[in-house]
Each structure stands twice: as C-alpha cells, then as structure tokens.
C-alpha positions, 0 to 999 in steps of 0.5 A, a space after each residue: 254353461 249358459 245360465 237362464 236366470 240372468 237379466 236380458 241385456 238388451 229389450 226390444 220395442 215395436 214403434 210406430 210414428 206418422 213421419 214427413 217424407 221429403 217430397 212426398 208429404 206425411 207417411 206411417 212408418 212403424 218398426 222394431 228396435 232392440 235397445 240396451 235394457 238400461 234405456 229410459 223410455 225417452 232414450 228408446 224414443 230419441 234413438 228411434 228419431 235419430 234412425 227416422 232422421 238418418 233415413 231422410 225423414 222427419 217426426 216429432 218425438 210426440 208422434 213416435 209410439 212404442 210397445 214393449 215387445 219382448 223378443 220382437 227383433 229375435 229371429 231364433 
C-alpha cells in the first residue's frame, strides 16, 4: 500500500546559466536536476556547478539560476 500523504524525498529544479566552453567561448546552458528535498538552494547550485564541470565547462555560481519546478524531471 502506498500513501500519498508522505512528503516527497526529492525535489526538481529547472536551471539555466551562462558558461564558458573551452575553445568555443560563452554558451547558454539549461536543464533540470532532481535532488534530495533536504538540499538547500546553495547546495543545489553547487550540484549543478559540479555537473557542469564534469561536462568540461565552467561557470560562476552567481551565473547559475534555479527555478523550483515540481515534477520537471518526471516521466510518469
């Protein structure tokens, strides 16, 4: 049995940022991220920055903008 009265364990954010792409210059990047509901705004921003870094691009934390987007990453 599943209860629908339980607080969600994750939350979705849409994000966008201006980033620097090596050999290409500046680019606009955007996406969605699903994180534990306990993450604060700053932690979510750092998670996005870490992911961008793993993709080979760089950006400033101040350039990453988050928008609370319930169910943005859901496919069901």
